[in-house]
C-alpha angles and dihedrals in degrees: 000000000000125000123203102210097189124029128143096212090161091066120122089242088073096046092104100050113008097138093050091047090053092045089049089053091051090051090051090057097262099143096172135033124188114209114198122205119229103194144357093275093066102038088102094037093059092043094052092042090052090051092051096047125078107247092004121156131171142206129206127222150106115265117223094243090057100051095092090072096039130090142192088276088063091058089050090050092050090053092051091046091050092049090051092047095053091091090046111102092204092058109097113159152354107266170201090014136136144086133303114197092161103075103081100220089051100042100066134074126327099001088065089054089049092051090051092051094054092041091052092049095051094047088054090052092050091048090048091053099036095242131147121234138231104221128207104210120188123150085325108092100123096047089049093052091047090059093042095053088062088066104042117224107353089150130188135126130319097214121222091353117200106158131118126292091255092052090048090057093047092058091047090050087057094054099268132141116210116235115234117194147137094330091064089063094070114092088215094059091092101162094048092047089051089055088049093056101029105041111083109263090238088071099051128092129179126240141162104199082211129225088025134060094037115205121246097264095061111093136183140311088036109037091152109135117221131195088245090068085075091092097063091040087058088050091055090052089049092052093046090052100038091244134127118255090244092059091049092048093049095046098044095046089048087050093050092052089049096053095035099039096175088062092076088077094051101055109106096008113147123222115287 
C-alpha cells in the first residue's frame, strides 16, 4: 500500500485525462490520494473529486500564494466548509496552508504579514476542531514553528520539507511527518536526501505534489508529475535507506495514517 499525502489532482493539467491518471495510480499501488484545497473557489472541487476517486481524500485550506485575493469572508467560508465536512469520511485535514517567503513578489513587506494572518487564523481553526494540517514550507520554517508552538501539538505533514536538520527535528517534536517527494530523486538535492536517510523512518511520508515537483526520470516535453510516480519515489527512498520498497511502503503508509488519523477510514474506499 502506498499513500500520496499531497496531490493536486484537481489541477488544470489533469483536465484532459484525470480518470486515467487516477486509474494509473491505483495500478501502481497507490491506494489513497490526499487532495488539498488552495482557495475558497476549489473547496467544493476537491471534495467532489475525492468522492469520485478510489481512495480519494481531501483537505480544506487557503494556500499562502492565494491569500492576496482572499478576504475575511474566505476564512468564514472555510470555517463553514470544515464544519460541514466533519461528517465526511474523506475529509482529513486543514490544508494546504503555510508561508512562502521564496517567491520574490510575495516575500517582502505587507504580503508576508498577510500570509501570517491567514496562517495563524487557519492554525487556530485546526486547533479548535482537533485537525492536523498540511503545511506549505518555503523559506519560512522558523516563523511556521513560532506559530505552531502557540497551539501545542496540532501535528500533520510538513510538505516538501527542505529545512535544516534542527528545523526538521523541531517539526517532528511537534507531531509532524516530513513529506518526501520528487525532489528527493535528484542526486544534487543533498539536503533533502540527508533528511531522507537521517530522519527516523517513522517521521517520513510520501507525496508527489502532482502535477508539480516532477521526479528526475520525467523529461521534456512532458514533465507533468502524476500520483502514479509515487511507486518509483518510494523505490528511491528505499535505496537511500538500504531498505526494500515493501518496507518503505509499509512504514510510510503507517506514518500517514498516524499523522492524518481520519485517513484510516478512506483507504480502499471506492468512488461515490
